[in-house]
C-alpha positions as CSV (number, residue, x, y, z in Angstrom):
1,M,90.5,102.7,77.2
2,I,90.9,101.4,73.9
3,E,89.6,98.3,73.7
4,P,91.9,95.5,72.1
5,T,90.4,94.2,69.6
6,N,93.2,94.2,66.8
7,F,96.0,94.0,69.0
8,G,99.7,93.0,68.1
9,S,102.3,93.7,67.1
10,N,103.8,96.7,65.8
11,E,106.6,95.3,63.3
12,E,108.1,98.8,62.2
13,A,108.4,99.8,66.3
14,S,110.3,96.2,67.0
15,L,112.9,97.1,64.7
16,D,114.6,99.4,66.8
17,N,112.9,98.2,70.0
18,Y,114.2,96.7,72.3
19,W,111.3,95.8,74.5
20,M,108.9,94.7,71.2
21,E,109.4,91.2,70.9
22,K,108.1,89.1,67.7
23,D,104.4,88.1,68.2
24,T,104.7,84.2,67.4
25,N,100.5,83.2,67.4
26,P,98.9,86.9,66.3
27,E,95.2,85.3,66.7
28,E,95.6,84.2,71.1
29,T,97.4,87.5,71.1
30,K,94.5,89.2,70.3
31,I,92.4,87.0,72.8
32,E,94.6,87.0,75.6
33,A,94.6,91.1,76.2
34,L,91.3,91.1,75.2
35,S,90.1,88.8,77.9
36,E,92.4,91.0,80.1
37,F,91.4,94.3,79.4
38,N,87.5,92.9,80.0
39,A,89.3,91.3,83.6
40,F,91.0,95.4,84.2
41,T,87.7,96.8,83.2
42,D,85.5,95.2,85.6
43,K,87.5,95.1,88.4
44,L,87.6,99.0,87.8
45,K,83.4,99.1,87.2
46,E,83.4,96.8,90.6
47,K,85.0,99.7,92.4
48,G,82.9,102.6,90.4
49,V,85.1,103.9,88.3
50,D,83.7,105.7,85.5
51,I,85.2,104.3,82.1
52,L,84.6,105.4,78.7
53,I,85.6,102.3,76.5
54,Y,86.5,102.7,72.7
55,Q,86.4,99.7,69.6
56,Q,90.5,100.2,67.5
57,C,89.1,102.1,64.7
58,H,91.6,100.9,62.6
59,E,92.4,97.8,61.7
60,K,96.1,98.2,60.9
61,A,96.8,100.5,63.5
62,M,97.8,97.3,65.9
63,D,99.1,100.1,68.7
64,S,96.1,102.2,69.6
65,V,95.2,101.4,73.4
66,F,98.6,103.5,73.6
67,P,97.0,106.6,72.7
68,N,100.3,108.5,73.9
69,N,100.1,107.1,77.1
70,W,98.1,110.4,77.8
71,I,96.3,110.6,81.4
72,S,95.1,113.8,83.2
73,T,92.7,113.3,85.8
74,H,91.4,116.5,87.3
75,K,88.0,117.7,89.5
76,N,86.9,120.4,87.6
77,E,85.8,119.9,83.4
78,N,89.1,121.6,81.9
79,I,91.1,120.2,79.7
80,P,95.0,120.6,79.4
81,G,95.4,121.4,75.9
82,N,92.8,123.1,74.7
């Protein structure tokens, strides 16, 4: 999971994304996103789920917490695409 330390709206994507609203209070949005993230990861850990948490690598990649919505679960060590 990617911690939303630089989370915010992507202005370029909002030009043609009907569901994306302009962020009127970016600092508050960051605080709320981080709070929700921490609460969610705490619940996962309480249930015994092993998770990896990564920092956002680029300050300008505000929506990098959505890594192509990619998820895969397997019983073995195989990772699709490798």
